[in-house]
C-alpha positions in Angstrom: -4.0 -18.4 23.6 -7.0 -16.7 21.9 -7.3 -13.0 22.6 -10.6 -11.3 23.6 -12.0 -9.6 20.5 -11.5 -5.9 20.3 -13.8 -2.9 20.2 -13.1 -0.1 17.7 -11.1 2.9 18.9 -13.0 5.6 16.8 -16.3 6.1 15.1 -14.8 4.9 11.8 -12.5 1.8 12.3 -15.1 -1.0 12.3 -13.7 -2.4 9.1 -10.1 -3.0 10.2 -11.2 -3.9 13.7 -13.6 -6.6 12.4 -11.0 -8.0 10.0 -8.4 -8.3 12.8 -11.0 -9.8 15.1 -11.6 -12.5 12.4 -7.9 -13.4 12.5 -7.9 -13.3 16.3 -10.9 -15.6 16.3 -9.4 -18.1 13.9 -5.8 -18.2 15.3 -3.9 -18.1 18.6 -2.0 -15.0 19.4 1.4 -16.7 19.0 0.5 -17.9 15.5 -0.4 -14.4 14.1 2.4 -12.6 12.2 2.6 -8.9 12.8 2.5 -8.2 9.0 -1.2 -9.1 8.8 -1.9 -6.5 11.5 0.2 -3.8 9.7 -1.3 -4.4 6.3 -4.9 -4.6 7.6 -4.5 -1.2 9.2 -2.7 0.2 6.1 -5.3 -0.8 3.5 -8.4 0.2 5.4 -9.8 3.7 6.4 -9.5 4.9 2.9 -12.7 7.0 2.6 -12.6 10.7 3.1 -15.1 12.6 5.3 -17.1 15.7 4.2 -14.3 17.9 5.6 -11.7 16.1 3.5 -10.2 14.2 6.4 -8.9 10.8 5.5 -10.6 7.9 7.3 -13.6 9.9 8.4 -16.0 7.9 6.2 -14.6 4.5 7.2 -13.5 1.8 4.8 -14.7 1.3 1.3 -15.9 -1.9 -0.3 -13.0 -1.7 -2.7 -10.5 -1.6 0.2 -12.2 -4.7 1.8 -12.0 -6.5 -1.5 -8.3 -5.7 -1.9 -7.6 -6.7 1.7 -9.4 -10.0 1.2 -7.3 -10.7 -1.9 -4.2 -9.8 -0.1 -5.0 -12.1 2.9 -5.6 -14.9 0.5 -2.3 -14.4 -1.3 -0.6 -14.0 2.2 -1.9 -17.5 3.0 -1.0 -19.0 -0.3 2.6 -17.7 0.2 2.8 -19.8 3.4 2.9 -17.0 6.0 -0.3 -18.2 7.8 -2.7 -21.0 7.0 -5.5 -18.6 6.1 -7.7 -18.2 3.1 -10.2 -15.5 2.2 -13.0 -15.0 -0.3 -14.9 -11.8 -1.1 -18.6 -11.8 -1.8 -20.9 -9.1 -2.9 -24.5 -8.5 -4.1 -26.7 -11.5 -4.5 -24.0 -13.9 -3.2 -24.5 -12.5 0.4 -27.3 -14.4 2.0 -28.1 -17.3 4.3 -29.9 -19.5 1.9 -29.4 -23.3 1.8 -25.8 -24.2 0.7 -24.9 -20.5 0.5 -21.2 -19.6 0.9 -22.0 -17.6 4.0 -23.9 -20.3 5.7 -21.4 -23.0 4.8 -18.5 -20.8 6.1 -20.0 -20.5 9.5 -21.1 -24.2 9.7 -17.6 -25.3 8.8 -15.8 -23.2 11.5 -14.9 -20.2 9.4 -15.7 -16.6 10.1 -17.2 -13.8 8.0 -16.9 -10.0 8.1 -20.1 -8.5 6.7 -21.5 -5.0 6.1 -24.8 -4.3 8.0 -26.8 -1.3 9.0 -26.3 0.3 12.4 -27.5 3.9 11.9 -25.2 3.8 8.8 -23.1 1.1 7.1 -21.0 -0.8 9.6 -18.8 -3.9 9.6 -19.2 -6.8 12.1 -17.7 -10.3 12.5 -19.9 -13.4 12.2 -18.6 -16.4 14.1 -21.3 -19.0 14.3 -24.8 -20.1 13.2 -27.1 -22.0 15.6 -30.7 -22.8 14.9 -31.1 -19.8 12.6 -29.5 -17.5 15.0 -26.2 -15.7 14.1 -23.5 -15.2 16.7 -21.6 -12.1 15.9 -19.1 -9.7 17.4 -20.0 -6.0 16.9 -16.9 -3.9 17.5 -19.0 -0.8 18.4 -19.3 -0.8 22.1 -22.9 -0.4 23.4 -23.6 -0.3 27.2 -27.4 -0.4 26.9 -29.6 -3.2 25.6 -31.6 -2.8 22.4 -35.3 -1.8 22.6 -36.0 -4.9 20.5 -35.5 -7.9 22.8 -34.9 -10.2 19.8 -31.5 -8.4 19.4 -29.6 -10.2 22.2 -26.5 -8.7 23.8 -24.0 -11.3 25.2 -21.1 -10.7 27.6 -19.8 -14.1 28.5 -18.1 -15.1 25.2 -15.4 -12.4 24.7 -13.3 -14.4 22.3 -16.2 -15.2 20.0 -19.3 -13.0 20.0 -21.3 -10.3 21.8 -24.6 -10.4 19.9 -27.1 -13.1 18.8 -29.3 -12.0 15.9 -32.0 -14.0 14.0 -31.0 -14.9 10.5 -34.2 -13.3 9.1 -33.3 -10.0 10.7 -30.0 -10.0 8.8 -31.6 -11.0 5.5 -33.8 -7.9 5.4 -33.4 -5.7 2.3 -34.3 -2.5 4.2 -31.8 -0.5 6.2 -32.5 -1.6 9.7 -30.4 -2.6 12.6 -28.1 -5.5 11.6 -29.8 -5.9 8.2 -27.7 -6.7 5.1 -29.9 -4.2 3.3 -30.5 -3.8 -0.4 -29.1 -6.7 -2.4 -26.9 -4.5 -4.7 -24.9 -3.1 -1.8 -24.3 -6.3 0.2 -20.7 -7.3 1.1 -19.0 -10.1 2.9 -15.4 -11.4 3.4 -15.2 -15.1 4.3 -12.1 -16.3 6.2 -10.9 -19.8 7.0 -8.1 -21.5 9.1 -6.8 -24.0 6.5 -5.2 -26.4 9.0 -7.7 -26.8 11.8 -11.5 -26.6 12.4 -12.2 -23.9 14.8 -14.7 -24.3 17.6 -16.0 -21.3 19.5 -15.8 -21.4 23.3 
């Protein structure tokens, strides 16, 4: 069975939570080996806060790149039919035939870095009529002031937000925007044996 996607436990663990949500979205619970959970947790939360506390500045882009490469090697070794690709900078956009657009249209998933009062990782699971379905692991009980930012509660195994593509493409630091091109980041993930369809 597919598990409901999870919310982060702290103010800082959006990165590992979103990566594990991607695996949960693409695979059934009984297919997922525990090693991928252990290593995702191990490799993330590598940034130190102002007080010197490990993890209190979240997960670095370097750690996400390393984790993407590890997941890809894990799949190639035959432990799980998964593949992963890391994108950064100008490669992260929704233009025609872009890797990000093609990933979502082909049933894959993507973990991307966006702005949410600071840099934050979310999971993208679908693209419909220039609207992105995503799961934000930061629990929010109240709706956004901007009605274009839709909160969704009836798809717990796939998404909890619907955001216009043009909002995400903004180069400014605004809610759910990719922000400046130089700092953009995405991890693309695929189930290599079956097309995934969201409920």
